[in-house]
C-alpha positions, -999 to 999 in steps of 0.1 A, spaced: 0 0 0 12 35 -9 -3 67 4 -2 102 -11 -10 137 0 -21 155 -31 -24 193 -31 -28 221 -57 -33 258 -63 -17 270 -30 -8 303 -48 16 314 -21 -8 308 8 20 292 26 1 290 59 -22 264 44 7 243 32 22 246 67 -11 234 83 -9 201 64 29 197 64 29 172 93 12 148 69 41 149 45 62 127 69 34 103 75 28 95 38 49 78 11 45 106 -14 35 142 -17 22 156 -50 17 194 -56 -2 199 -89 10 234 -96 1 271 -91 22 276 -60 48 250 -68 76 271 -51 56 268 -18 70 232 -17 108 241 -20 115 239 18 99 205 20 114 190 -12 149 198 0 144 177 31 132 145 12 134 149 -26 125 113 -34 90 116 -19 79 148 -36 65 154 -71 60 190 -79 42 200 -111 42 234 -128 9 252 -132 -1 281 -155 10 306 -128 44 289 -122 73 299 -143 104 281 -132 98 254 -107 82 220 -113 76 194 -140 50 198 -168 36 164 -161 47 130 -148 35 94 -144 39 77 -111 36 39 -111 30 22 -77 11 -8 -65 1 -18 -101 -15 16 -107 -3 43 -132 -11 79 -122 -9 109 -145 0 141 -126 -5 175 -142 -20 209 -135 -47 204 -161 -46 237 -179 -31 222 -210 -60 198 -212 -88 224 -208 -101 210 -175 -122 242 -168 -143 232 -198 -144 195 -190 -121 165 -183 -123 148 -217 -88 160 -227 -74 149 -194 -90 114 -197 -76 111 -233 -41 119 -222 -43 95 -192 -54 67 -216 -27 76 -241 -1 71 -213 -18 39 -199 -29 56 -167 -60 46 -147 -58 77 -125 -54 113 -134 -45 140 -108 -52 176 -118 -58 211 -104 -64 244 -120 -102 246 -114 -99 253 -76 -128 228 -72 -124 195 -56 -137 165 -76 -134 128 -76 -150 113 -107 -145 82 -129 -148 88 -166 -142 62 -193 -123 40 -169 -100 68 -156 -104 80 -120 -100 118 -122 -91 135 -90 -88 172 -82 -78 180 -46 -93 215 -48 -73 246 -40 -51 250 -9 -52 288 -15 -79 310 1 -103 311 -29 -128 286 -14 -126 262 15 -91 249 13 -87 212 7 -63 184 -3 -66 148 -13 -55 117 5 -49 90 -21 -43 53 -14 -29 29 -40 -32 -8 -31 -30 -39 -52 -42 -23 -85 -68 -1 -69 -70 36 -61 -91 53 -34 -92 91 -32 -107 112 -4 -109 150 -4 -102 165 30 -110 200 40 -83 221 57 -97 240 87 
């Protein structure tokens, strides 16, 4: 079993990242899906092998464009989502995930938490960790070929 903390769209609201930072040590991986990727620099330097930091449309120099994580028999596409038009729908994201052989797609950009299966792909948006709405993150568990995603509010 592998566990993940998935966050996105912190947009420099570092206090919200700090609130959930104790969870970083308790989980196998931490994924920041962009727009505030530099908020993760202090944590990445402590344990670079457990962090995946993606670049959003508001990030200019820090993070990957997208990546695929393979654990527990599950392939996970990680991206910000803006390149796939997720504000208009998740069809482009689903197509990219299928192209890469992924059964899970993690994305941000919309600032709205969502967990939805479409065409065999579990699409997960952890919501925004910034102050635009109720801040949230996602707790993701991969185990023996299955993925379970839970959106958690940050209070």
